[in-house]
N, C-alpha and C positions, 0 to 999 in steps of 0.2 A: 356571140356576144363578147365584147371586149370589156374586161374588168380592170380598172386602174386603182392602185393603192399608193398612198403617199404617207410617209412618216417623217417626223422632224429629224433633221440632221442626216437623212438618208442621201446617198450620192445620186440617186435617181428614183424614178417612179417604178414600182413593180407592176407587172401586168400578168393577166392570164386570159386565155381565150377559150371559148366553147362554141361548138357548131350545133345549130338546131335546124330542123328540116323546114321551118317556116317562121314568119315573124311573130305569129300569135304565141307559139311555144317559147320563143325567145323572150317576148315581153312578160310572159308568166314567170319564167326563170329569173328575169331581171327583178320583178316585183318581189319574189321570194328571197332573192339575195339582199335586197334593200331591207326587207323585214328582218332577216337574220342579223344584219348589221345594226339596225335600230334596236334590237333586243340585247345587244352587247352591253356590258357595263360602261358607265360614263368614262371611267379611266381609259378603257380601250378606245372609245370614240375621241377622246382628247388627244390620243397619240396616233391615231390612224384615220385617214380620210379615204373613203371608197366611193367610186361611182362606176356605173356600168352603162354600156351602150349597145344597142342592137344595131349591127351594121349589115345591111343587105348587100350581097354581091353575088355575081355568077361564079360558079366553081365547077370543076370537073366532077363527075359522079363520085360519091364516097360510099364504098361498099358498107352495107349494114346501117346506113344513116336512117332510113325510113322503117326499120324493123320496130315492132312494138314489143314491149316486155323485155327488152334487152338491157 
């Protein structure tokens, strides 16, 4: 999941990335991230814009990615 943050007068957009084993897990995390943002105070939302995207792509195997309870 690619998460983008924008703030007034910032020289660029800030970003963060997270890897999930499948699209369903990513969509759930995206929903939860939007819920957390929506629960922030109005002052925060006036000064910060956030959006997230689940981007599917092929990658090399990532050790431990499919472990549960980690």
